[in-house]
Every structure is written in structure tokens, then in C-alpha cells.
C-alpha positions in Angstrom: 0.0 0.0 -0.1 1.1 3.6 -0.8 0.3 5.5 2.6 -0.4 9.4 1.7 1.3 10.8 3.8 3.7 10.1 6.5 4.0 14.1 7.1 0.4 13.8 9.0 1.7 11.1 11.1 4.9 13.1 12.1 2.7 16.3 12.7 0.5 14.3 15.3 3.2 12.9 16.9 5.1 16.0 17.6 2.0 16.9 19.5 1.5 13.7 21.2 4.9 12.1 21.5 3.5 9.0 23.1 1.9 8.1 19.7 5.3 8.1 17.8 6.1 4.3 17.9 2.7 3.1 17.7 2.1 5.3 14.4 5.4 4.4 13.2 4.8 0.5 13.5 1.2 1.1 11.8 3.1 3.0 8.9 5.7 0.3 8.5 3.2 -2.7 8.3 0.8 -0.6 6.1 3.5 0.2 3.8 4.3 -3.3 2.9 0.7 -4.6 3.1 -1.4 -5.7 0.2 -5.0 -5.2 1.5 -8.1 -6.0 -0.6 -10.7 -5.6 1.9 -11.5 -5.0 5.7 -11.0 -8.7 6.4 -7.5 -8.3 5.1 -6.9 -5.6 7.6 -8.5 -7.2 10.5 -6.0 -10.1 10.2 -3.3 -7.8 11.5 -5.8 -5.2 13.1 -8.9 -7.0 14.6 -10.3 -3.9 16.2 -10.0 -1.8 12.7 -13.7 -0.8 11.5 -15.3 0.7 8.7 -17.2 3.8 9.3 -19.0 5.2 6.4 -16.3 5.6 3.8 -13.3 5.4 6.2 -11.6 2.6 8.0 -10.7 3.4 11.9 -7.7 1.9 13.3 -7.2 2.1 17.4 -3.5 3.4 17.9 -1.7 2.8 21.1 -4.2 1.0 23.0 -7.3 2.9 22.1 -5.8 6.1 23.0 -5.7 7.7 19.6 -7.8 7.0 16.3 -6.4 6.9 12.9 -8.9 7.4 10.3 -7.9 6.7 6.6 -9.7 6.3 3.3 -8.4 3.3 1.4 -8.5 2.7 -2.1 -8.2 -1.1 -2.4 -7.8 -1.4 -6.3 -5.2 1.3 -6.5 -3.5 0.0 -3.1 -3.5 3.7 -1.6 -4.1 4.8 1.7 -5.1 8.4 2.2 -4.8 9.6 6.0 -7.6 11.5 6.9 -7.4 12.2 10.6 -5.4 11.2 13.7 -7.4 11.8 16.7 -7.4 11.5 20.5 -10.1 9.4 21.7 -12.1 12.3 23.2 -11.7 14.0 19.7 -12.9 11.2 18.0 -16.1 10.8 20.1 -17.2 14.5 19.3 -17.9 13.0 15.7 -17.0 16.3 14.1 -14.5 14.3 11.4 -17.9 12.7 10.1 -18.5 16.3 8.6 -16.0 15.2 5.8 -17.6 15.9 2.7 -16.5 12.5 1.5 -18.1 10.6 4.5 
């Protein structure tokens, strides 16, 4: 998978240093993965879930939520949001026009 973009991950972990290792681990795995469905993702990340048009990953023991748009045919992951659990619960991210 081609992940667009690691810059968003880096910007987040500058603000939330405790997320760096978990986000780096996710990035390294996702960059090498060949995912064609949510079931493929759940082999490695069993708690990943589809919410609307997005896939939501629990990061660092559910402390953070990584929200991505995956284009399976093109093998591209677009990072949409990385949120604290409290920010995620506010549901403001669902206002995204693509949702």
C-alpha cells in the first residue's frame, strides 16, 4: 500500500509524543501490506472497523484513532485524521464531505 502521507503522522506525534512508536509501527506495516478488503486489514488489526467510507484504526491501546480512506484497487491509503479518543467521540470528523 502507498500511504499518503507520513507527514500527517509526523505532525501528530510532534504534538502527542507517546503516539510516535505506534504510528511508526502502523506505517511500516501498512506500507508493506496488500489489503483488498476490511477482512485483510483485520487479520493484523482485528479492531479496525469501517465507519462510512473510512477505516478506523485504534492506535496505542485505543488512546488515538487513525482514520483513513483506502482505495483497495489502487493500493493507496489516504490518511484523513489522527485524533485523540476524546476528539473522535465528538464526531466532528464525520462532517468530511466524502463521508
